[in-house]
C-alpha positions in Angstrom: -30.6 -4.1 10.0 -31.5 -7.3 8.2 -31.1 -10.5 10.2 -28.9 -11.8 7.3 -25.4 -10.5 7.4 -24.3 -9.8 3.8 -21.2 -11.4 2.3 -19.6 -8.8 0.0 -17.4 -10.0 -2.9 -16.1 -8.5 -6.1 -19.1 -10.0 -7.9 -21.6 -8.4 -5.5 -20.0 -4.9 -5.5 -22.3 -2.5 -7.5 -20.6 -0.8 -10.4 -19.1 2.7 -10.1 -16.7 2.2 -7.2 -13.3 3.3 -8.3 -9.9 4.6 -7.3 -11.1 8.1 -6.5 -13.7 6.8 -4.1 -11.1 4.5 -2.5 -8.6 7.3 -2.0 -11.3 9.6 -0.6 -12.2 6.9 1.9 -8.6 6.8 3.1 -8.5 10.6 3.3 -11.8 10.9 5.2 -10.7 8.1 7.6 -7.7 10.1 8.7 -9.9 13.1 9.6 -11.4 10.8 12.3 -10.0 9.9 15.7 -6.8 7.8 15.6 -7.7 4.1 15.4 -6.9 1.5 18.0 -5.0 -1.2 16.3 -4.0 -4.8 17.3 -2.1 -7.3 15.1 -1.4 -11.0 15.6 1.0 -12.9 13.4 1.4 -16.7 13.6 4.0 -18.5 11.5 4.9 -22.0 10.4 8.1 -21.8 8.3 7.0 -19.7 5.2 3.3 -20.0 6.0 1.5 -17.3 8.0 -1.8 -16.7 9.7 -2.5 -13.0 10.3 -5.3 -11.3 12.3 -5.5 -7.5 12.1 -8.1 -5.6 14.1 -9.0 -1.9 14.3 -11.5 0.3 16.2 -12.2 3.9 15.1 -14.4 5.6 17.6 -17.7 6.8 16.1 -17.0 4.9 12.9 -16.7 1.2 13.2 -14.9 -2.0 14.3 -13.2 -4.4 12.0 -11.2 -7.6 12.0 -9.5 -9.1 9.0 -8.1 -12.7 9.2 -6.2 -14.2 6.4 -3.6 -16.9 5.6 -0.5 -16.6 3.5 0.6 -19.9 2.0 3.3 -19.2 -0.7 3.5 -22.8 -1.6 -0.1 -22.8 -2.9 1.0 -21.1 -6.1 2.7 -24.3 -7.4 -0.6 -26.1 -6.9 -2.6 -23.3 -8.7 -4.3 -22.3 -5.4 -4.6 -18.8 -4.0 -1.6 -17.9 -1.8 -3.6 -15.4 0.3 -7.1 -16.2 1.5 -9.4 -14.7 4.2 -12.3 -12.6 5.2 -13.1 -9.4 7.1 -15.8 -8.9 9.6 -17.2 -5.4 10.2 -19.1 -4.3 13.3 -21.3 -1.4 14.1 -19.5 1.1 16.5 -22.6 1.9 18.5 -24.3 -1.4 19.0 -21.4 -3.9 18.4 -23.6 -5.8 15.9 -21.9 -7.4 12.9 -22.7 -5.5 9.7 -21.0 -7.5 7.0 -18.4 -10.1 6.0 -16.2 -8.9 3.2 -13.8 -11.0 1.1 -10.4 -10.0 2.4 -8.9 -9.9 -1.1 -11.5 -7.3 -2.1 -10.6 -5.1 0.8 -6.9 -5.5 0.2 -7.2 -4.8 -3.5 -9.1 -1.5 -2.9 -6.9 -0.5 0.1 -3.4 -1.1 -1.0 -2.9 1.2 -4.0 -5.0 4.0 -2.5 -3.0 3.9 0.7 0.1 4.6 -1.4 -1.5 7.1 -3.8 -2.9 9.1 -0.9 0.6 9.2 0.6 2.0 10.3 -2.8 -0.7 13.1 -3.1 0.6 14.5 0.2 4.3 14.0 -0.5 5.2 13.7 -4.2 6.0 16.8 -6.2 2.8 18.0 -8.0 4.7 18.2 -11.3 5.7 14.5 -11.2 5.5 13.0 -14.8 7.4 9.7 -14.6 6.3 6.7 -12.5 8.4 3.6 -12.0 6.7 0.5 -10.7 8.9 -2.4 -9.5 6.8 -5.5 -9.6 4.6 -7.2 -12.1 1.7 -8.8 -10.1 -1.8 -7.7 -9.2 -0.7 -4.8 -7.0 1.6 -3.5 -9.7 -1.3 -3.6 -12.2 -3.6 -1.8 -9.8 -0.9 0.9 -9.2 -1.0 1.9 -12.9 -4.7 2.5 -12.7 -4.7 4.2 -9.3 -1.7 6.5 -9.9 -2.9 7.6 -13.3 -6.4 8.3 -12.0 -5.1 10.6 -9.2 -2.1 11.9 -11.0 -3.7 12.8 -14.4 -0.5 14.6 -15.6 1.6 11.5 -15.7 3.3 11.0 -19.0 5.2 7.8 -18.5 4.9 4.6 -16.5 7.9 2.2 -16.4 7.4 -1.4 -15.3 10.3 -3.4 -13.9 10.4 -7.0 -12.9 13.0 -9.7 -12.6 11.4 -11.4 -15.5 11.4 -9.0 -18.4 8.7 -11.0 -20.2 6.3 -10.3 -17.3 7.2 -6.6 -17.4 6.4 -6.6 -21.2 3.1 -8.5 -20.6 1.9 -6.0 -17.9 2.9 -3.0 -20.1 1.1 -4.5 -23.1 -2.2 -4.7 -21.1 -2.1 -1.0 -20.8 -1.6 -0.1 -24.5 -3.8 2.7 -25.6 -3.5 4.8 -22.5 -3.0 8.6 -22.8 0.5 8.1 -21.4 3.4 5.8 -22.3 3.5 2.4 -20.4 6.8 0.6 -21.1 8.9 -2.2 -19.7 12.1 -1.2 -17.9 15.1 -3.4 -18.6 17.5 -1.8 -16.1 16.1 -0.8 -12.7 19.0 1.5 -11.9 18.5 3.6 -15.1 14.7 3.6 -14.6 15.0 4.7 -11.0 17.2 7.7 -12.0 14.5 8.8 -14.5 11.5 8.5 -12.2 9.7 11.2 -10.2 7.8 8.6 -8.3 9.0 5.0 -7.6 6.6 2.4 -6.3 7.9 -1.0 -5.2 5.5 -4.0 -5.0 7.7 -7.0 -4.8 8.2 -10.0 -2.4 11.9 -9.3 -2.0 13.7 -10.1 1.2 16.8 -8.2 0.2 16.9 -4.5 -1.0 16.3 -4.1 -4.7 16.2 -0.2 -4.7 19.5 1.5 -4.0 19.7 5.0 -2.6 22.5 6.1 -5.1 20.1 5.5 -8.0 17.4 7.9 -6.8 17.6 11.6 -7.9 16.7 14.5 -5.6 13.0 15.3 -5.4 11.9 11.7 -6.0 9.0 10.2 -4.0 9.5 6.6 -3.0 6.5 4.4 -2.2 7.4 1.1 -0.6 4.7 -1.5 -0.6 6.0 -5.0 -0.9 7.7 -5.8 2.4 5.2 -7.0 5.0 7.2 -9.4 7.2 10.1 -8.9 9.6 12.6 -10.3 7.2 11.6 -8.4 4.1 13.1 -5.2 2.6 13.0 -3.3 -0.7 15.1 -0.2 0.0 18.7 -0.2 1.1 20.3 1.7 4.0 21.6 4.5 1.7 18.1 5.3 0.5 16.8 5.5 4.1 19.6 7.8 5.1 19.0 10.1 2.1 15.2 10.3 2.6 12.7 11.9 4.8 10.7 8.9 6.0 7.0 8.7 6.5 4.7 5.8 7.3 1.0 5.1 7.0 0.9 4.0 10.6 3.6 3.8 13.3 1.8 0.9 15.0 1.9 -1.4 12.0 5.2 -0.6 10.4 8.0 -0.2 13.0 7.9 -3.4 14.9 6.6 -5.9 12.3 8.1 -5.0 8.9 11.8 -5.5 8.1 11.8 -2.3 5.9 12.1 -0.2 9.1 12.5 -2.9 11.8 15.9 -4.0 10.5 17.5 -0.5 10.0 16.1 0.7 13.4 17.6 -2.4 15.1 20.9 -1.9 13.4 21.1 1.8 14.1 21.0 2.9 10.5 18.1 5.2 11.4 16.4 6.1 14.7 12.8 6.7 15.5 13.5 10.5 15.3 14.1 10.0 11.6 10.4 9.1 11.1 8.8 12.4 10.2 5.1 11.5 10.4 2.3 9.1 9.5 -0.9 9.6 7.5 -2.7 11.3 10.4 0.2 13.9 10.6 0.2 14.3 6.8 -3.5 14.7 6.6 -3.5 17.4 9.3 -0.5 19.1 7.6 1.7 18.6 10.7 4.3 17.0 8.4 5.2 16.8 4.7 7.6 17.7 2.0 9.5 20.8 2.8 11.7 21.2 -0.3 11.4 20.3 -4.0 14.8 18.4 -3.8 13.9 16.3 -0.8 13.6 12.6 -1.3 10.4 11.5 0.4 10.0 7.9 1.4 6.6 6.4 2.4 6.2 2.9 3.9 2.8 1.4 3.1 2.2 -1.0 5.9 -1.5 -1.6 5.1 -2.8 -1.6 8.7 -6.1 -2.8 10.0 -7.4 0.7 10.3 -7.0 1.1 6.6 -8.8 -2.2 6.1 -11.7 -0.8 8.2 -11.8 2.5 6.3 -12.1 0.6 3.0 -14.4 -2.1 4.3 -16.9 0.6 5.4 -16.6 2.3 2.1 -17.4 -0.9 0.3 -20.2 -1.7 2.7 -21.7 1.8 2.3 -21.4 1.5 -1.5 -23.5 -1.7 -1.4 -26.2 -0.2 0.8 
């Protein structure tokens, strides 16, 4: 190994790495031993400092540290900033420092898409994305790459002009991309619903979702955040990417578990269970719900994929 530890950014990533490679990295990672995971959250009012670490035996060690300062946006600064350090599993030597934004970008959508490949109906044709930010934009690319039979993508946001702007950036696709004015109507028409908002109150109601739909919840990442209401949780078979990073930290499940809306027995499996086919969709009319918690083990899987691509 060179004595100089590389710092990998979007600018230094060689061309050719895409959504298929990213999803394959997540899938291969779940064929390995279960990761050991540890998270630390420090808060100051709305600001947060997060440390997420993972160790996958025989694969690697990783620690991602980042800050979340929502107020930075009004000063035209980045709201989320950080870096990830990757270590060799056999020697403990540091291998690389990777921009945390790059890891998160390539991890977030593939985490959800891999879950959808294992849970959504194969004949799904209509995708609804709630959200208009960077994650929502990446979801259009990632879902359409891994679900090539998609015919329609609807974009909903509280600001309809942002929905229109995001849809316009994808004009010319082999499928329709259009803004959705009414979330309720769009939800009823969708086969897959993916939410990527910063909402602290549920925006997606269970009564809106038709049988057979796959729901992919991304946005909530703190203890006071939710995107789905209690009715949707009760109607769904619930899956998570990781028990360790979703149940005790994220309001999406923490709040309904605390209130008795659901119990831990209602959680049917995580990505390890789904990968090994120990759990999954059992009926075309089942509503499946997947919580994307974005744990450190997923960061490690993606960081190693990015590092290996640069080698």
